[in-house]
C-alpha positions as a Markdown table, in Angstrom:
| # | Residue | x | y | z |
|---|---|---|---|---|
| 1 | Unk | -54.9 | -7.9 | -3.8 |
| 2 | Unk | -51.8 | -5.8 | -2.8 |
| 3 | Unk | -49.5 | -6.8 | 0.0 |
| 4 | Unk | -47.3 | -4.3 | 1.7 |
| 5 | Unk | -44.5 | -6.0 | 3.7 |
| 6 | Unk | -43.2 | -2.9 | 5.1 |
| 7 | Unk | -46.2 | -0.8 | 6.3 |
| 8 | Unk | -44.6 | -0.2 | 9.7 |
| 9 | Unk | -42.4 | 2.9 | 9.2 |
| 10 | Unk | -40.6 | 5.0 | 11.7 |
| 11 | Unk | -42.9 | 7.9 | 12.6 |
| 12 | Unk | -40.0 | 10.2 | 13.6 |
| 13 | Unk | -36.5 | 9.6 | 12.3 |
| 14 | Unk | -35.1 | 12.0 | 14.9 |
| 15 | Unk | -33.3 | 10.6 | 18.0 |
| 16 | Unk | -35.9 | 10.3 | 20.8 |
| 17 | Unk | -35.3 | 11.6 | 24.2 |
| 18 | Unk | -35.6 | 8.2 | 25.8 |
| 19 | Unk | -32.9 | 5.6 | 25.3 |
| 20 | Unk | -33.7 | 3.5 | 22.2 |
| 21 | Unk | -33.7 | -0.2 | 22.3 |
| 22 | Unk | -31.2 | -2.3 | 20.3 |
| 23 | Unk | -34.0 | -3.1 | 17.8 |
| 24 | Unk | -35.0 | 0.5 | 17.3 |
| 25 | Unk | -31.4 | 1.6 | 16.7 |
| 26 | Unk | -30.8 | -1.2 | 14.2 |
| 27 | Unk | -34.1 | -0.4 | 12.5 |
| 28 | Unk | -33.2 | 3.2 | 12.1 |
| 29 | Unk | -29.7 | 2.2 | 10.8 |
| 30 | Unk | -31.2 | 0.1 | 8.0 |
| 31 | Unk | -33.9 | 2.6 | 7.1 |
| 32 | Unk | -32.6 | 3.3 | 3.6 |
| 33 | Unk | -32.3 | -0.4 | 2.7 |
| 34 | Unk | -35.7 | -1.2 | 4.3 |
| 35 | Unk | -37.5 | 1.5 | 2.4 |
| 36 | Unk | -35.9 | 0.5 | -0.9 |
| 37 | Unk | -36.9 | -3.1 | -0.4 |
| 38 | Unk | -40.4 | -2.0 | 0.7 |
| 39 | Unk | -41.1 | -0.2 | -2.5 |
| 40 | Unk | -39.6 | -2.9 | -4.7 |
| 41 | Unk | -41.0 | -6.0 | -3.0 |
| 42 | Unk | -44.4 | -4.3 | -2.6 |
| 43 | Unk | -44.5 | -3.8 | -6.4 |
| 44 | Unk | -43.5 | -7.4 | -6.9 |
| 45 | Unk | -46.6 | -8.8 | -5.2 |
| 46 | Unk | -49.0 | -5.9 | -5.6 |
| 47 | Unk | -50.9 | -7.3 | -8.6 |
| 48 | Unk | -51.3 | -10.9 | -7.5 |
| 49 | Unk | -52.1 | -13.0 | -4.5 |
| 50 | Unk | -50.6 | -16.2 | -5.7 |
| 51 | Unk | -46.8 | -16.3 | -5.9 |
| 52 | Unk | -45.5 | -17.6 | -9.2 |
| 53 | Unk | -42.3 | -17.9 | -11.3 |
| 54 | Unk | -42.7 | -14.3 | -12.5 |
| 55 | Unk | -42.9 | -13.0 | -8.9 |
| 56 | Unk | -39.7 | -14.9 | -8.0 |
| 57 | Unk | -37.9 | -13.5 | -11.0 |
| 58 | Unk | -38.9 | -10.0 | -9.9 |
| 59 | Unk | -37.8 | -10.7 | -6.3 |
| 60 | Unk | -34.4 | -11.9 | -7.6 |
| 61 | Unk | -33.9 | -8.5 | -9.2 |
| 62 | Unk | -34.9 | -6.8 | -6.0 |
| 63 | Unk | -32.4 | -8.7 | -3.9 |
| 64 | Unk | -29.6 | -8.1 | -6.4 |
| 65 | Unk | -30.3 | -4.4 | -6.2 |
| 66 | Unk | -29.9 | -4.5 | -2.4 |
| 67 | Unk | -26.3 | -5.9 | -2.9 |
| 68 | Unk | -27.0 | -9.3 | -1.6 |
| 69 | Unk | -24.9 | -10.5 | -4.5 |
| 70 | Unk | -25.6 | -12.9 | -7.4 |
| 71 | Unk | -24.3 | -16.1 | -5.6 |
| 72 | Unk | -26.3 | -15.5 | -2.4 |
| 73 | Unk | -29.4 | -14.3 | -4.3 |
| 74 | Unk | -29.3 | -17.3 | -6.6 |
| 75 | Unk | -29.2 | -19.6 | -3.5 |
| 76 | Unk | -32.2 | -17.8 | -1.8 |
| 77 | Unk | -34.3 | -17.8 | -5.0 |
| 78 | Unk | -33.5 | -21.5 | -5.7 |
| 79 | Unk | -34.7 | -22.5 | -2.2 |
| 80 | Unk | -37.9 | -20.4 | -2.5 |
| 81 | Unk | -38.5 | -21.9 | -6.0 |
| 82 | Unk | -38.1 | -25.4 | -4.6 |
| 83 | Unk | -40.5 | -24.6 | -1.8 |
| 84 | Unk | -43.0 | -23.2 | -4.3 |
| 85 | Unk | -42.8 | -26.3 | -6.5 |
| 86 | Unk | -43.1 | -28.8 | -3.6 |
| 87 | Unk | -45.6 | -27.1 | -1.4 |
| 88 | Unk | -46.6 | -23.8 | -3.0 |
| 89 | Unk | -46.4 | -20.3 | -1.5 |
| 90 | Unk | -49.8 | -19.0 | -0.8 |
| 91 | Unk | -49.4 | -15.3 | -0.7 |
| 92 | Unk | -47.1 | -12.4 | 0.0 |
| 93 | Unk | -47.2 | -12.8 | 3.7 |
| 94 | Unk | -45.9 | -16.3 | 3.4 |
| 95 | Unk | -43.2 | -15.3 | 0.9 |
| 96 | Unk | -42.0 | -12.6 | 3.4 |
| 97 | Unk | -41.7 | -15.2 | 6.2 |
| 98 | Unk | -39.8 | -17.6 | 3.9 |
| 99 | Unk | -37.5 | -14.9 | 2.7 |
| 100 | Unk | -36.7 | -13.9 | 6.3 |
| 101 | Unk | -36.0 | -17.5 | 7.2 |
| 102 | Unk | -33.6 | -17.9 | 4.3 |
| 103 | Unk | -31.7 | -14.7 | 5.1 |
| 104 | Unk | -31.5 | -15.7 | 8.8 |
| 105 | Unk | -30.3 | -19.2 | 7.9 |
| 106 | Unk | -27.4 | -17.7 | 6.0 |
| 107 | Unk | -26.5 | -15.3 | 8.7 |
| 108 | Unk | -26.7 | -17.9 | 11.5 |
| 109 | Unk | -24.6 | -20.4 | 9.5 |
| 110 | Unk | -21.4 | -18.4 | 10.2 |
| 111 | Unk | -22.1 | -17.5 | 13.8 |
| 112 | Unk | -19.8 | -19.0 | 16.4 |
| 113 | Unk | -18.9 | -18.1 | 20.0 |
| 114 | Unk | -15.9 | -15.8 | 20.5 |
| 115 | Unk | -13.1 | -17.6 | 22.3 |
| 116 | Unk | -11.8 | -15.1 | 24.9 |
| 117 | Unk | -8.4 | -15.9 | 26.4 |
| 118 | Unk | -8.2 | -17.4 | 29.9 |
| 119 | Unk | -5.9 | -14.5 | 31.0 |
| 120 | Unk | -5.4 | -10.9 | 29.8 |
| 121 | Unk | -4.8 | -9.3 | 27.5 |
| 122 | Unk | -7.2 | -10.2 | 24.7 |
| 123 | Unk | -5.5 | -8.9 | 21.5 |
| 124 | Unk | -7.8 | -7.6 | 18.8 |
| 125 | Unk | -6.2 | -6.5 | 15.5 |
| 126 | Unk | -8.2 | -4.1 | 13.3 |
| 127 | Unk | -7.5 | -4.5 | 9.6 |
| 128 | Unk | -8.8 | -3.0 | 6.3 |
| 129 | Unk | -8.1 | -0.5 | 3.6 |
| 130 | Unk | -7.9 | 3.2 | 4.4 |
| 131 | Unk | -11.1 | 5.1 | 4.4 |
| 132 | Unk | -13.3 | 2.4 | 5.8 |
| 133 | Unk | -13.3 | 3.9 | 9.3 |
| 134 | Unk | -10.8 | 1.6 | 10.9 |
| 135 | Unk | -9.3 | 4.1 | 13.4 |
| 136 | Unk | -12.7 | 5.5 | 14.3 |
| 137 | Unk | -14.0 | 2.0 | 14.9 |
| 138 | Unk | -11.0 | 1.2 | 17.1 |
| 139 | Unk | -12.0 | 4.1 | 19.3 |
| 140 | Unk | -15.6 | 3.2 | 19.4 |
| 141 | Unk | -14.9 | -0.3 | 20.3 |
| 142 | Unk | -12.6 | 0.9 | 23.1 |
| 143 | Unk | -15.5 | 3.0 | 24.5 |
| 144 | Unk | -17.9 | 0.1 | 24.1 |
| 145 | Unk | -15.6 | -2.4 | 26.0 |
| 146 | Unk | -14.9 | 0.2 | 28.7 |
| 147 | Unk | -18.7 | 0.7 | 29.2 |
| 148 | Unk | -18.8 | -3.0 | 29.8 |
| 149 | Unk | -16.3 | -2.7 | 32.6 |
| 150 | Unk | -13.3 | -3.9 | 30.7 |
| 151 | Unk | -9.9 | -2.2 | 30.8 |
| 152 | Unk | -8.6 | -1.2 | 27.3 |
| 153 | Unk | -5.3 | -0.2 | 25.8 |
| 154 | Unk | -5.2 | 1.2 | 22.2 |
| 155 | Unk | -2.1 | 0.6 | 20.1 |
| 156 | Unk | -1.4 | 3.1 | 17.3 |
| 157 | Unk | 0.2 | 0.8 | 14.8 |
| 158 | Unk | -0.9 | 2.7 | 11.7 |
| 159 | Unk | 2.3 | 4.6 | 11.5 |
| 160 | Unk | 2.1 | 5.3 | 7.8 |
| 161 | Unk | -1.1 | 7.3 | 7.3 |
| 162 | Unk | -0.7 | 11.0 | 8.1 |
| 163 | Unk | -2.5 | 12.0 | 11.3 |
| 164 | Unk | -3.6 | 8.4 | 12.1 |
| 165 | Unk | -1.8 | 8.4 | 15.4 |
| 166 | Unk | -3.2 | 11.8 | 16.3 |
| 167 | Unk | -6.7 | 10.7 | 15.4 |
| 168 | Unk | -6.4 | 7.6 | 17.6 |
| 169 | Unk | -5.1 | 9.8 | 20.4 |
| 170 | Unk | -8.3 | 11.8 | 20.2 |
| 171 | Unk | -10.4 | 8.7 | 20.4 |
| 172 | Unk | -8.4 | 7.4 | 23.4 |
| 173 | Unk | -9.0 | 10.7 | 25.2 |
| 174 | Unk | -12.7 | 10.6 | 24.4 |
| 175 | Unk | -13.2 | 7.0 | 25.5 |
| 176 | Unk | -11.0 | 7.4 | 28.6 |
| 177 | Unk | -8.5 | 4.7 | 27.7 |
| 178 | Unk | -4.7 | 4.6 | 27.5 |
| 179 | Unk | -2.7 | 4.5 | 24.2 |
| 180 | Unk | 0.7 | 3.3 | 23.2 |
| 181 | Unk | 2.2 | 5.0 | 20.1 |
| 182 | Unk | 5.4 | 5.6 | 18.2 |
| 183 | Unk | 6.5 | 8.2 | 15.7 |
| 184 | Unk | 4.9 | 8.5 | 12.3 |
| 185 | Unk | 6.8 | 6.3 | 9.9 |
| 186 | Unk | 8.0 | 4.0 | 12.6 |
| 187 | Unk | 7.9 | 0.2 | 12.7 |
| 188 | Unk | 4.3 | -1.0 | 13.4 |
| 189 | Unk | 5.6 | -4.2 | 14.9 |
| 190 | Unk | 7.7 | -2.2 | 17.4 |
| 191 | Unk | 4.6 | -0.2 | 18.4 |
| 192 | Unk | 2.7 | -3.5 | 18.9 |
| 193 | Unk | 5.6 | -5.0 | 20.9 |
| 194 | Unk | 5.5 | -2.0 | 23.3 |
| 195 | Unk | 1.7 | -2.1 | 23.6 |
| 196 | Unk | 1.5 | -5.8 | 24.4 |
| 197 | Unk | 4.4 | -5.5 | 26.9 |
| 198 | Unk | 2.5 | -2.7 | 28.6 |
| 199 | Unk | -0.8 | -4.5 | 28.5 |
| 200 | Unk | 0.7 | -7.6 | 30.1 |
| 201 | Unk | 2.4 | -5.6 | 32.8 |
| 202 | Unk | -0.8 | -3.7 | 33.6 |
| 203 | Unk | -3.1 | -6.7 | 33.3 |
| 204 | Unk | -5.1 | -4.8 | 30.8 |
| 205 | Unk | -8.2 | -6.7 | 29.6 |
| 206 | Unk | -8.2 | -5.8 | 25.9 |
| 207 | Unk | -5.5 | -4.4 | 23.6 |
| 208 | Unk | -7.0 | -3.0 | 20.3 |
| 209 | Unk | -4.4 | -2.6 | 17.5 |
| 210 | Unk | -5.1 | -0.1 | 14.8 |
| 211 | Unk | -3.1 | -1.2 | 11.7 |
| 212 | Unk | -2.3 | 0.4 | 8.4 |
| 213 | Unk | -4.5 | 0.2 | 5.4 |
| 214 | Unk | -1.7 | 0.7 | 3.0 |
| 215 | Unk | 2.0 | 1.4 | 3.2 |
| 216 | Unk | 4.1 | 4.3 | 1.8 |
| 217 | Unk | 7.0 | 2.0 | 1.2 |
| 218 | Unk | 7.7 | -0.9 | -1.2 |
| 219 | Unk | 7.0 | -3.5 | 1.5 |
| 220 | Unk | 3.8 | -5.5 | 1.1 |
| 221 | Unk | 0.9 | -4.7 | 3.4 |
| 222 | Unk | -0.1 | -8.3 | 4.0 |
| 223 | Unk | 3.5 | -9.1 | 4.8 |
| 224 | Unk | 3.6 | -6.3 | 7.4 |
| 225 | Unk | 0.3 | -7.6 | 8.9 |
| 226 | Unk | 1.7 | -11.1 | 9.1 |
| 227 | Unk | 4.8 | -9.8 | 10.8 |
| 228 | Unk | 2.6 | -8.1 | 13.4 |
| 229 | Unk | 0.6 | -11.3 | 13.9 |
| 230 | Unk | 3.8 | -13.2 | 14.6 |
| 231 | Unk | 5.0 | -10.5 | 17.0 |
| 232 | Unk | 1.7 | -10.7 | 18.9 |
| 233 | Unk | 1.9 | -14.5 | 19.0 |
| 234 | Unk | 5.4 | -14.4 | 20.5 |
| 235 | Unk | 4.3 | -12.1 | 23.4 |
| 236 | Unk | 0.8 | -13.4 | 24.1 |
| 237 | Unk | -0.4 | -17.0 | 23.6 |
| 238 | Unk | -2.7 | -17.5 | 20.6 |
| 239 | Unk | -2.7 | -13.7 | 19.8 |
| 240 | Unk | -4.3 | -12.1 | 18.0 |
| 241 | Unk | -7.4 | -13.6 | 19.5 |
| 242 | Unk | -9.6 | -11.7 | 17.1 |
| 243 | Unk | -8.8 | -10.1 | 13.7 |
| 244 | Unk | -11.6 | -7.8 | 12.7 |
| 245 | Unk | -11.9 | -6.6 | 9.1 |
| 246 | Unk | -13.5 | -3.1 | 8.9 |
| 247 | Unk | -15.6 | -2.8 | 5.7 |
| 248 | Unk | -17.5 | 0.3 | 4.5 |
| 249 | Unk | -21.1 | -0.7 | 3.8 |
| 250 | Unk | -21.5 | 2.0 | 1.2 |
| 251 | Unk | -19.0 | 0.3 | -1.1 |
| 252 | Unk | -21.2 | -2.8 | -1.3 |
| 253 | Unk | -20.0 | -5.5 | -3.7 |
| 254 | Unk | -17.1 | -3.3 | -4.8 |
| 255 | Unk | -15.5 | -3.9 | -1.4 |
| 256 | Unk | -15.8 | -7.6 | -1.5 |
| 257 | Unk | -12.6 | -8.3 | -3.5 |
| 258 | Unk | -10.5 | -6.3 | -1.0 |
| 259 | Unk | -12.2 | -8.2 | 1.8 |
| 260 | Unk | -11.3 | -11.5 | 0.2 |
| 261 | Unk | -7.6 | -10.5 | 0.1 |
| 262 | Unk | -7.6 | -9.5 | 3.7 |
| 263 | Unk | -9.5 | -12.6 | 4.7 |
| 264 | Unk | -7.0 | -14.9 | 3.0 |
| 265 | Unk | -3.9 | -13.1 | 4.2 |
| 266 | Unk | -4.7 | -11.7 | 7.6 |
| 267 | Unk | -6.7 | -14.7 | 9.1 |
| 268 | Unk | -9.8 | -12.5 | 9.6 |
| 269 | Unk | -12.2 | -13.8 | 12.2 |
| 270 | Unk | -15.1 | -11.3 | 11.9 |
| 271 | Unk | -16.4 | -8.2 | 10.2 |
| 272 | Unk | -17.1 | -4.7 | 11.4 |
| 273 | Unk | -19.4 | -3.1 | 8.9 |
| 274 | Unk | -19.3 | 0.7 | 9.1 |
| 275 | Unk | -21.7 | 3.3 | 7.6 |
| 276 | Unk | -24.6 | 0.9 | 7.6 |
| 277 | Unk | -26.9 | 3.9 | 8.1 |
| 278 | Unk | -25.6 | 5.6 | 5.0 |
| 279 | Unk | -26.5 | 3.0 | 2.3 |
| 280 | Unk | -29.6 | 1.5 | 0.7 |
| 281 | Unk | -27.6 | -1.7 | 0.0 |
| 282 | Unk | -27.5 | -3.2 | 3.4 |
| 283 | Unk | -27.9 | -6.6 | 1.8 |
| 284 | Unk | -24.1 | -6.7 | 1.7 |
| 285 | Unk | -24.4 | -8.2 | 5.3 |
| 286 | Unk | -25.9 | -11.3 | 3.8 |
| 287 | Unk | -23.3 | -11.5 | 1.0 |
| 288 | Unk | -20.5 | -11.3 | 3.5 |
| 289 | Unk | -21.8 | -14.3 | 5.5 |
| 290 | Unk | -22.4 | -16.4 | 2.4 |
| 291 | Unk | -19.4 | -15.4 | 0.2 |
| 292 | Unk | -16.7 | -14.8 | 2.9 |
| 293 | Unk | -18.0 | -17.3 | 5.4 |
| 294 | Unk | -17.5 | -14.6 | 8.2 |
| 295 | Unk | -19.9 | -13.2 | 10.7 |
| 296 | Unk | -20.6 | -9.4 | 11.0 |
| 297 | Unk | -19.8 | -8.8 | 14.7 |
| 298 | Unk | -20.4 | -5.1 | 14.9 |
| 299 | Unk | -22.2 | -2.4 | 12.8 |
| 300 | Unk | -21.3 | 1.2 | 12.7 |
| 301 | Unk | -24.5 | 3.2 | 12.6 |
| 302 | Unk | -23.5 | 6.9 | 13.0 |
| 303 | Unk | -20.7 | 9.3 | 13.9 |
| 304 | Unk | -21.1 | 9.4 | 17.7 |
| 305 | Unk | -18.9 | 7.4 | 20.0 |
| 306 | Unk | -21.8 | 5.2 | 21.0 |
| 307 | Unk | -22.9 | 4.5 | 17.4 |
| 308 | Unk | -21.6 | 1.0 | 17.2 |
| 309 | Unk | -23.8 | -2.0 | 17.8 |
| 310 | Unk | -23.0 | -5.6 | 18.5 |
| 311 | Unk | -24.6 | -7.3 | 15.5 |
| 312 | Unk | -27.5 | -9.7 | 16.0 |
| 313 | Unk | -28.8 | -11.6 | 13.0 |
| 314 | Unk | -32.4 | -12.0 | 14.1 |
| 315 | Unk | -32.7 | -8.3 | 15.0 |
| 316 | Unk | -31.1 | -7.3 | 11.7 |
| 317 | Unk | -33.6 | -9.5 | 9.7 |
| 318 | Unk | -36.6 | -8.2 | 11.7 |
| 319 | Unk | -35.4 | -4.6 | 11.3 |
| 320 | Unk | -35.0 | -5.1 | 7.5 |
| 321 | Unk | -38.2 | -6.9 | 6.7 |
| 322 | Unk | -40.8 | -6.0 | 9.4 |
């Protein structure tokens, strides 16, 4: 008997005229990953009703192909195998539910409430290598926070990449927020000092700091980020309150080593995963939680200003496997 875990497909991939729910937007964002898993897992269980060792071996290969990673995949399969030995797994439907529970367990294990400061500004540093969408994400977050009724100030502290300041100015204009900048090639910490001084004077709710992904000098990037962190801490108690690492989902496991370096040196508190809609390897979300011990807080799902979603583990798992 054949089992199709993913028989529910989007009838129309085009954007509907009515506002879409969070679940619908997430489901569309992971379409490529979901369809890849649908075909692969469907073939794993198509020829048998009873789940056996061969099925689990095939499932392991499927999960690896979705970029969940060898460490995380091994843990999931070991737990499923243990369940099969102790209690048995009756059919594909039960395997699907157990797989969902395992993935959700991993994602939930790193979730924790965000500690917002008692008084403004809340300082959020955006870090990551060039090309991941860091500046664009800074602008999208500014628009998202503003839509929630919070006042926002953008700090253009990526003074090394050509046109980075101009790009952030465009996003500031689009999202209707103010920006503090300096000249290209200037001191990022000086730009941060000016921005935080202004945010404090204006009682701005959130200051989002767009940092460099690499430097054109001999100074070390991580040292520069640490200098900025110390500058923030001197001006605002416990700042930065969040340090968000922007990762490109399309790079999959190839981006994990860079992520580890930033996580260790920049005191990262959460992940923004961009271009989730452009990859069939959305399983990287699970690998990030298990291997980096960090939650994905936001997902970039398109090019428009509103195409950033607060990440919800349960909705992600349902979108991926229903």
